[in-house]
C-alpha positions in Angstrom: -24.7 10.4 17.2 -23.1 8.3 20.0 -20.8 10.1 22.4 -19.3 6.8 23.7 -15.5 6.6 23.2 -14.3 4.5 20.4 -13.0 1.1 21.7 -9.3 0.4 21.3 -8.4 -1.5 18.2 -7.3 -5.1 18.7 -4.5 -4.4 16.1 -1.9 -1.7 15.7 -2.3 -1.6 11.9 -4.1 -3.1 8.9 -1.7 -4.1 6.2 -3.3 -4.8 2.8 -1.6 -6.7 0.0 -3.0 -7.7 -3.4 -1.6 -11.1 -3.9 -0.7 -14.3 -1.9 3.0 -13.8 -2.7 2.9 -10.4 -1.0 1.0 -11.7 2.0 3.3 -14.6 2.7 6.4 -12.6 4.0 4.1 -11.1 6.7 2.9 -14.5 7.8 6.4 -15.6 8.2 7.1 -12.9 10.6 4.6 -14.2 13.1 5.8 -15.3 16.5 4.1 -16.9 19.5 1.4 -19.5 19.6 -0.5 -18.6 16.5 1.2 -19.4 13.2 -0.9 -18.2 10.3 -1.4 -20.4 7.3 -1.5 -18.9 3.8 -4.0 -21.6 2.8 -6.3 -21.1 5.8 -7.1 -17.4 6.6 -8.4 -16.6 10.0 -11.3 -14.7 8.4 -12.7 -14.6 4.9 -15.4 -12.5 3.4 -16.0 -13.3 -0.3 -12.6 -13.2 -1.8 -11.1 -11.0 0.9 -8.8 -13.0 3.2 -7.5 -11.9 6.6 -4.8 -13.2 9.0 -4.0 -12.0 12.5 -0.3 -11.7 12.8 1.6 -11.1 16.0 5.2 -10.3 15.6 7.8 -9.7 18.3 6.7 -6.1 18.6 3.5 -5.6 16.6 -0.1 -6.9 16.2 -1.3 -6.7 12.6 -4.3 -7.7 10.5 -2.9 -8.7 7.2 -5.4 -8.7 4.3 -5.3 -10.1 0.8 -7.5 -7.9 -1.3 -7.0 -9.1 -4.8 -5.6 -7.0 -7.6 -7.2 -3.7 -8.6 -8.8 -0.5 -7.3 -12.2 -1.9 -6.5 -10.8 -4.9 -4.6 -8.5 -2.6 -2.7 -11.3 -0.2 -1.6 -13.5 -3.1 -0.6 -10.8 -4.7 1.5 -9.7 -1.5 3.2 -13.2 -0.5 4.1 -14.1 -3.9 5.5 -10.8 -4.2 7.6 -11.1 -0.7 9.0 -14.7 -1.3 9.9 -13.9 -4.6 11.6 -10.9 -3.4 13.6 -11.2 0.3 14.1 -7.5 0.5 13.4 -5.9 3.9 13.2 -3.2 2.9 10.7 -3.6 1.5 7.2 -0.7 0.4 5.1 -0.6 -0.7 1.5 2.3 -3.2 1.1 3.8 -5.6 -1.4 5.3 -4.9 -4.9 5.1 -2.1 -7.4 6.6 -1.0 -10.7 9.4 1.6 -10.8 8.4 4.7 -12.7 11.1 7.3 -12.1 14.5 7.0 -13.8 16.4 6.9 -10.5 14.4 3.9 -9.2 16.1 0.5 -9.2 14.7 -3.0 -8.8 14.8 -4.0 -5.2 14.3 -0.5 -3.8 11.5 0.1 -1.4 9.3 3.2 -1.9 7.2 4.9 0.8 4.5 7.2 -0.5 4.6 10.9 0.3 1.2 11.0 -1.5 -0.9 8.7 -3.7 -3.1 9.6 -6.7 -5.0 8.0 -9.5 -3.1 7.6 -12.7 -6.0 7.2 -15.1 -8.7 9.5 -13.5 -9.3 12.4 -15.9 -11.8 15.1 -15.1 -9.6 17.9 -16.5 -12.4 19.0 -18.8 -14.2 20.2 -15.8 -11.2 22.0 -14.2 -9.9 19.2 -12.0 -6.2 18.2 -11.8 -4.9 15.1 -13.6 -5.6 12.1 -11.4 -8.2 14.0 -9.3 -11.6 12.5 -8.8 -14.4 15.2 -8.4 -15.1 15.9 -4.8 -11.8 14.4 -3.7 -8.4 16.0 -3.0 -5.9 16.4 -5.8 -3.8 13.7 -4.1 -4.0 11.8 -0.9 -1.0 12.7 1.3 0.6 10.2 3.6 1.0 11.1 7.3 4.2 12.9 7.9 4.8 10.8 11.0 5.1 7.7 8.9 7.8 9.0 6.5 10.7 9.4 9.0 10.7 5.8 10.2 10.2 4.5 6.7 13.2 6.5 5.4 15.2 5.4 8.4 14.5 1.8 7.4 15.8 2.5 3.9 12.7 3.5 2.0 12.7 6.2 -0.7 10.0 8.8 -0.3 7.9 9.9 -3.3 4.5 9.9 -5.0 2.9 6.6 -5.9 0.2 6.5 -8.7 -2.3 3.8 -9.1 -3.9 2.9 -12.4 -6.4 0.3 -13.7 -3.9 -0.5 -16.5 -0.5 -2.0 -16.4 2.2 0.6 -17.0 4.6 -0.8 -19.7 6.9 0.5 -22.4 4.0 1.5 -24.7 2.3 3.8 -22.2 4.9 4.7 -19.6 5.8 8.1 -21.3 2.3 9.5 -20.7 2.4 8.6 -17.0 5.9 10.1 -16.6 4.8 13.3 -18.4 1.6 13.6 -16.4 3.1 12.7 -13.0 6.8 13.8 -13.0 7.1 13.4 -9.2 5.9 9.8 -9.2 8.4 7.1 -8.2 6.3 4.0 -8.5 3.0 2.7 -9.8 0.6 0.0 -8.7 -3.0 -0.9 -9.0 -4.3 -0.4 -5.4 -2.6 2.2 -3.3 -4.6 5.3 -4.3 -7.8 3.4 -3.5 -6.5 2.5 0.0 -5.4 6.1 0.5 -8.9 7.4 -0.4 -10.5 5.0 2.1 -8.1 6.0 4.8 -8.9 9.7 4.0 -12.6 9.0 4.5 -12.0 7.1 7.7 -9.6 9.7 9.1 -6.8 7.2 9.7 -3.1 7.4 9.0 -1.9 5.9 5.7 1.1 5.1 3.6 2.0 2.9 0.7 5.2 0.9 1.3 6.1 -1.1 -1.8 9.1 -3.0 -3.1 10.1 -2.4 -6.7 9.8 -5.7 -8.6 10.2 -4.3 -12.2 10.9 -1.2 -14.1 8.2 0.5 -16.3 9.8 1.5 -19.6 11.6 0.5 -22.7 14.6 -0.9 -20.8 12.5 -3.3 -18.8 13.3 -6.9 -19.6 13.9 -10.2 -17.8 17.1 -8.8 -16.1 15.1 -6.0 -14.6 12.6 -8.1 -12.6 12.6 -9.5 -9.1 9.9 -11.7 -7.7 7.0 -10.1 -5.8 7.8 -12.3 -2.8 11.4 -11.1 -2.5 10.6 -7.4 -2.7 7.5 -7.8 -0.5 9.8 -9.2 2.2 11.8 -6.0 2.0 8.5 -4.0 2.1 7.5 -6.0 5.2 10.6 -4.9 7.1 9.9 -1.3 6.5 6.2 -1.8 7.4 7.3 -3.2 10.8 9.5 -0.2 11.5 6.6 2.2 10.6 4.1 0.3 12.7 6.4 0.3 15.7 7.1 4.0 15.4 3.4 4.8 15.0 2.5 2.7 18.1 5.1 4.7 20.2 3.9 8.1 19.0 
């Protein structure tokens, strides 16, 4: 094993989003000479796209992973390997799961877990993958700046199915502490755990999962992702100063 010190990362954080509409608000925050173009990523590996974003106070690698757990894990692994970053954030939009959550809120994960993993027959907890923790906790140091920026702290679950009115009850019963659900964050959290880097999911609530969800209870992914981006910047800045 090499004893050479790990070189400093060229970025303060890797920020992974699933969709172009979630990436775009981060590109719009760029300042200085390089103005990222959504249609022309700085790097691309297969379907994984990456942009170097320099804001007034932060340097980020913003990544578009594609939707789903496998895409999320592949993108996080690649980005952390390329950059050596010590902070990984999952950003963009999510569905509101808890009754108190409203469209337009931003949630920061206290922990992430898988919503559809089930090895309970072998003594594991709901959402726990054998050999992995029951849940993937977010770094405590990331929660305070996120809350100060207006985010609500709570668990985020990730599933390979959309959570809608016909299945929301089972998720609420299994994970009563969960505030939000998406299709990527738990995979990002697992990769961060394996790499030993700090992680949190910071997601804007674009819709409500449940019988009351309708057209009046939706907000575009781009709008809530812009709110997510502001919290992300506050967290990155605080992490860099720690």
